[in-house]
DODOGU-556944 format. One line per 10 residues: their letters; for each residue y, x, z of C-alpha. Coordinates in steps of 0.2 Angstrom, whole numbers. Layout:
BEGIN
A) Y:X:Z; ... $
END
This chain:
BEGIN
MNKDNLIKIF) -432:-383:664; -428:-400:661; -437:-414:675; -447:-423:661; -458:-406:658; -462:-401:675; -479:-402:679; -480:-413:699; -493:-409:710; -493:-417:726 $
LVDDDAVFLK) -496:-404:743; -510:-415:757; -511:-405:772; -507:-409:789; -509:-386:794; -487:-388:793; -490:-367:789; -500:-368:778; -492:-382:766; -475:-373:769 $
LLSIEFRAIP) -489:-359:763; -492:-368:750; -478:-375:745; -465:-362:745; -478:-350:731; -477:-367:717; -462:-366:720; -457:-349:714; -468:-352:699; -455:-360:686 $
GFEIETFSTG) -466:-379:682; -470:-384:693; -459:-399:704; -469:-399:725; -472:-414:733; -480:-412:749; -488:-424:763; -494:-420:780; -506:-437:779; -517:-442:765 $
ELCIARLSEQ) -507:-461:769; -491:-453:765; -497:-448:749; -508:-464:742; -490:-473:748; -479:-457:734; -495:-459:719; -485:-475:709; -477:-457:710; -488:-451:696 $
PQVVILDYHL) -492:-433:701; -502:-423:688; -514:-415:701; -517:-416:721; -521:-401:731; -529:-408:744; -537:-404:762; -555:-407:766; -549:-411:787; -530:-419:787 $
DGIVEHAMNG) -534:-423:808; -525:-412:815; -505:-424:818; -512:-440:818; -525:-449:825; -535:-458:819; -529:-456:799; -535:-455:782; -546:-440:780; -548:-428:767 $
IETLDKIKSF) -564:-437:759; -555:-454:763; -539:-451:754; -549:-441:738; -554:-459:736; -540:-469:738; -535:-459:726; -548:-462:712; -546:-480:716; -525:-477:711 $
NPEIPVIMLS) -531:-469:698; -548:-457:690; -542:-447:681; -528:-435:691; -534:-423:698; -542:-420:712; -542:-400:721; -552:-398:740; -546:-389:751; -551:-380:770 $
SQDKIEVAIN) -556:-369:780; -573:-373:777; -583:-359:768; -598:-376:769; -608:-379:752; -613:-397:758; -594:-399:762; -589:-393:747; -602:-402:737; -599:-417:746 $
CMHHQAFDYV) -582:-415:739; -588:-413:722; -601:-432:723; -580:-441:728; -574:-433:711; -565:-419:716; -562:-410:699; -564:-394:711; -567:-385:728; -556:-370:735 $
VKSETAFLRL) -559:-358:754; -542:-357:760; -542:-337:763; -528:-322:754; -533:-325:738; -532:-348:737; -517:-349:732; -520:-337:716; -536:-350:713; -525:-362:715 $
QKLVTTLMET) -513:-356:702; -526:-357:690; -535:-371:691; -521:-380:689; -513:-370:676; -533:-374:666; -530:-391:670; -514:-391:661; -518:-379:648; -535:-392:644 $
QKLKKQISWY) -524:-409:646; -513:-403:633; -527:-398:624; -534:-417:622; -518:-423:620; -514:-412:603; -538:-416:597; -533:-436:604; -516:-433:589; -524:-424:575 $
MDRM) -542:-439:577; -529:-454:574; -522:-447:559; -538:-444:550 $
END
């Protein structure tokens, strides 16, 4: 597959095991280009590579003391480019956390569980189909 046709996904999580599992799952599906980061700072430094989706852990506090948390990272991503969809990921199953993420312009919130990858895969697929449809509509509208 041509590298230009790949969907670039940034995975950001301080849990090395979970990050590796997510990376393996996404790499097993043709059409994805995966970059992994253990801190929000590392992700922010590479945003110029224009990811099409960022999957971001809510806490991000397990490796580097005083590192940005997920909400701070989300805010910086949205400041850089508000069009980048960010899917928040957390082990917390609290509605307040999900609502907080949505207030900060997250596309969605996924609880880390045995079905998290399947849900993430469906969300990314839906996002890409929606973006493709928007481009087609825009192309059509420009021709009218």
